[in-house]
C-alpha positions as CSV (number, residue, x, y, z in Angstrom):
1,M,-88.9,44.3,-66.1
2,K,-91.9,43.1,-64.2
3,F,-90.3,39.7,-63.8
4,K,-87.2,41.3,-62.3
5,R,-89.2,43.3,-59.8
6,R,-91.3,40.2,-58.8
7,F,-88.1,38.1,-58.5
8,L,-86.5,40.7,-56.2
9,L,-89.6,40.9,-54.1
10,F,-89.7,37.1,-53.8
11,I,-86.0,37.1,-52.7
12,R,-86.7,39.8,-50.1
13,L,-89.6,37.8,-48.7
14,L,-87.5,34.7,-48.5
15,M,-84.8,36.6,-46.6
16,A,-87.3,38.1,-44.2
17,Q,-88.8,34.6,-43.6
18,A,-85.3,33.2,-43.0
19,L,-84.5,36.0,-40.5
20,T,-87.8,35.2,-38.7
21,L,-87.0,31.5,-38.5
22,Q,-83.5,32.4,-37.2
23,S,-85.0,34.7,-34.6
24,K,-87.4,31.9,-33.4
25,V,-84.4,29.6,-32.9
26,C,-82.6,32.3,-30.9
27,L,-85.6,32.7,-28.6
28,R,-85.7,29.1,-27.5
29,R,-84.2,27.9,-24.3
30,P,-81.2,25.6,-24.7
31,T,-81.9,22.0,-23.6
32,E,-79.7,20.0,-21.4
33,G,-79.8,16.2,-21.6
34,P,-79.1,13.8,-18.7
35,C,-76.4,11.6,-20.2
36,G,-72.8,11.3,-21.3
37,P,-69.8,13.7,-21.1
38,L,-70.2,17.4,-21.4
39,V,-69.9,19.1,-24.8
40,V,-69.0,22.8,-25.2
41,A,-71.7,24.7,-27.1
42,W,-72.9,28.3,-27.4
43,C,-76.5,29.5,-27.0
44,Y,-78.1,32.9,-27.3
45,D,-79.4,34.6,-24.2
46,H,-82.2,36.7,-25.7
47,I,-82.8,38.6,-22.4
48,N,-79.3,40.0,-22.2
49,K,-78.8,39.9,-26.0
50,Y,-75.5,37.9,-25.9
51,C,-74.2,34.6,-27.0
52,K,-72.9,32.6,-24.0
53,E,-71.0,29.3,-23.5
54,L,-73.0,26.4,-22.3
55,N,-71.7,23.0,-21.1
56,R,-74.3,20.4,-21.9
57,T,-74.3,16.7,-22.3
58,I,-74.3,15.0,-25.7
59,C,-78.0,14.2,-25.4
60,G,-78.9,17.8,-24.9
61,G,-78.9,20.4,-27.6
62,G,-81.7,21.7,-29.6
63,A,-82.3,24.7,-31.8
64,N,-80.5,27.3,-29.7
65,D,-77.3,25.4,-29.8
66,F,-74.3,26.6,-31.8
67,V,-70.7,25.3,-32.4
68,S,-69.0,28.6,-31.8
69,E,-69.6,32.1,-30.5
70,A,-69.2,33.5,-34.0
71,K,-71.9,31.2,-35.4
72,C,-74.3,32.1,-32.6
73,Q,-73.6,35.8,-33.2
74,Y,-74.1,35.4,-37.0
75,I,-77.5,33.7,-36.6
76,C,-78.9,35.7,-33.7
77,Q,-77.1,39.1,-33.5
78,H,-76.0,39.7,-37.1
79,T,-73.4,42.4,-36.2
80,R,-71.5,41.4,-33.0
81,K,-67.9,40.4,-33.0
82,P,-66.6,37.5,-30.8
83,C,-65.8,38.5,-27.3
84,C,-65.8,35.6,-24.9
85,S,-64.1,33.2,-27.3
86,L,-61.2,35.4,-27.9
87,P,-57.9,34.3,-26.2
88,P,-57.0,36.5,-23.2
89,H,-54.5,39.2,-24.1
90,P,-52.9,40.6,-20.9
91,K,-51.1,43.9,-20.6
92,R,-50.0,46.4,-18.0
93,C,-53.1,48.1,-16.6
94,L,-52.2,51.8,-17.0
95,G,-55.4,52.9,-15.3
96,S,-57.6,50.1,-16.7
97,T,-59.7,48.1,-14.3
98,L,-60.4,45.2,-16.7
99,H,-58.8,42.4,-14.5
100,W,-61.0,39.5,-15.5
101,Y,-61.3,37.3,-18.6
102,F,-63.4,34.4,-19.7
103,N,-61.7,31.0,-19.9
104,M,-63.6,28.9,-22.5
105,R,-62.0,25.7,-21.4
106,W,-63.5,25.9,-17.9
107,N,-66.6,28.0,-18.7
108,N,-65.5,30.3,-16.0
109,C,-64.0,33.7,-15.5
110,Q,-60.4,34.1,-14.2
111,K,-58.3,37.0,-13.0
112,F,-55.3,38.0,-15.0
113,P,-52.1,37.1,-13.2
114,N,-49.7,39.6,-11.7
115,N,-52.3,42.3,-11.5
116,L,-52.4,42.6,-15.3
117,C,-55.4,43.8,-17.4
118,G,-57.1,42.8,-20.6
119,K,-56.2,44.3,-23.9
120,N,-59.0,42.9,-26.2
121,R,-62.8,42.4,-25.9
122,N,-62.3,39.5,-23.6
123,A,-61.7,41.7,-20.5
124,F,-64.1,42.6,-17.7
125,S,-64.1,44.8,-14.6
126,S,-65.5,42.0,-12.3
127,Y,-66.1,38.3,-12.1
128,G,-69.8,38.9,-12.0
129,K,-69.9,41.0,-15.2
130,C,-67.7,38.5,-16.9
131,M,-69.9,35.5,-16.0
132,E,-73.1,37.4,-16.8
133,R,-71.8,38.2,-20.3
134,C,-70.1,34.9,-21.2
135,S,-71.6,32.0,-19.3
136,Y,-75.1,30.6,-19.6
137,K,-76.7,31.0,-16.1
138,N,-77.3,27.3,-15.5
139,S,-73.6,26.6,-16.1
140,A,-72.4,29.8,-14.3
141,R,-73.7,28.7,-10.9
142,G,-70.7,26.4,-10.5
143,S,-72.8,23.3,-10.1
144,V,-71.3,20.0,-8.9
145,T,-72.0,18.5,-12.3
146,H,-70.0,21.2,-14.0
147,H,-67.0,20.9,-11.7
148,A,-67.0,17.1,-11.5
149,S,-67.1,16.6,-15.2
150,A,-65.0,19.5,-16.4
151,K,-62.3,17.1,-17.4
152,A,-64.8,15.1,-19.4
153,T,-65.8,18.1,-21.5
154,L,-65.5,17.5,-25.2
155,S,-65.5,19.9,-28.1
156,R,-67.8,19.1,-31.0
157,N,-64.7,18.5,-33.1
158,Q,-63.6,15.8,-30.7
159,I,-67.0,14.2,-30.9
160,G,-66.9,14.4,-34.7
161,R,-63.8,12.2,-34.7
162,F,-65.7,9.5,-32.8
163,G,-68.9,9.8,-34.9
164,S,-71.9,9.3,-32.6
165,L,-71.1,8.8,-29.0
166,R,-74.5,7.4,-28.2
167,K,-73.2,3.9,-28.6
168,F,-70.8,4.6,-25.7
169,V,-73.5,6.0,-23.4
170,K,-75.5,3.5,-21.3
171,P,-79.2,4.4,-20.9
172,S,-80.1,5.2,-17.3
């Protein structure tokens, strides 16, 4: 009986320690490297308490860097459902003002066509609210780097097919 109690206490302590480590990861700033094509990643914005998309180069990354919105939410939020990574689902508005959705491919918010509104969680009342919720601030500014290399953005799955891309990147 004592062994069982001690074992359960040990497991609780391990879980608490794991949550603490996860929390530390979520508090770090995402790092952006200076080389190669852009890679789609997700990071946790601990100020606004949301996971946001981040376009970074293959040399960037770090601890606060996740392959999907769902993985970021699992590690850092524990209870949230994906929002920004959902495909847009337009419908007739019927009094709704949710005219904007987040486009993961471009790391930008777009207006639903034909004055339609959103039907799922990927729907926002303004461009500003959409960008604040879904895009990491450094990417959301519409920097020249982001727009010029939008076509060069690779998903992690695409990089996985190539193995390491470092051999293709020339040091500056």
